[in-house]
C-alpha positions, 0 to 999 in steps of 0.5 A: 067783396069785389063788385059783381060784374053783370051782363044784361041780355034781353031782346027788348030795348026797354027792358035792357034800359030798365035793367041797366038803370037798376044795376047802376043804382046798386053799389055792389053791381057793375054793368060790363055789357048789355045787348039785345042779341044773345049771340053777341053776349056769347062772343063777349063771354069768350073774351071778357070776364063776367060773373052774373047775367040778367037773362031773358028766357024768350028770345028769337035768336037763342032762348035763355035756356039754350044760352045757359046750356052753351055757357054752363057754369061759367056764369050765374043767372037771374032769369027774366020773363013776362010769362008766369007759367014758364017752368024752370024745374029740371034745369041744373044751372047756376040760377040765382033767381027768377024775375017776372016782368014788369020788374020793380026795383024792390024785387030786382034789389032782393034778387041782387042780394041773393046773388051777393050772398051766392058770391060771398059764399064762394069768396069765403072758401079761403077761410075755414067756414062759410055762411048760409041762410037757413030759417031766415037767419045767417048761420056760420058753418065750419067746413070741418063740422060738415058730415054730408050734404043731401039734396032735397028737391030745390033745397039742400040739407047741410048736416053737421054732428049737432044740427041740420041747415036747410038751404035754398041751393043745389048740390051742383052749385055746392060741389063747385064751391067746395071742390077745393076742400075735402068734399066729393060728390058720391051720389046724385043726392049726396056730397060727403066730407072725406075727413069723416069717412070711417070705412068704404064698401062696394056700395056705401060709405060709413061715416064716423057718425054712423051714417051710411051714404050710398055710392052712385055708379056714375060717381064711384070712379071720381070718388076713388080717384079723389081719395088717392 
């Protein structure tokens, strides 16, 4: 796997210095840019490649949340803050982890491993399978074995004919990662494998495994287009 190109964006110079030092200690990370000004970070992203940003939430020029809204899914994010009460629920972004200041190297390393897993998932798309972490173990799942994927709060349930894998991830992230394969999102809570479709009615899809999956109104047009 290639090194993960990292940015550090924080309005505190000491925090930047600490995170830069941590990044340089980890072999699979590469520091490509750091700044106290999130506006400068936006400019860098427009003209350069990056994969992951260690992003402070509370910044005067632009909050971390607004930064993510502007950049969107172009990057993945590890958020940092000094406030434990800050809530992230309800934000659909590529958030890998959430670090509370002061950040220890041990906690930083754990967070970086999560990012490595996420990027490894993307790279494995060239194969016929990928690995997911569920119940404390890494599981290999063949794409062709997946029936559907269901969102369950902060987790997703990857359903195969013989097993279920509960994984800490989002449907939005998996939708992007599986877009090159025979998968399509047909509902706010469901992604299906189109190779598993038995029949389609106005409001639902019937799979060969006899499951019935609802079709959401806002997903119907794209779903039918993908089938064609």
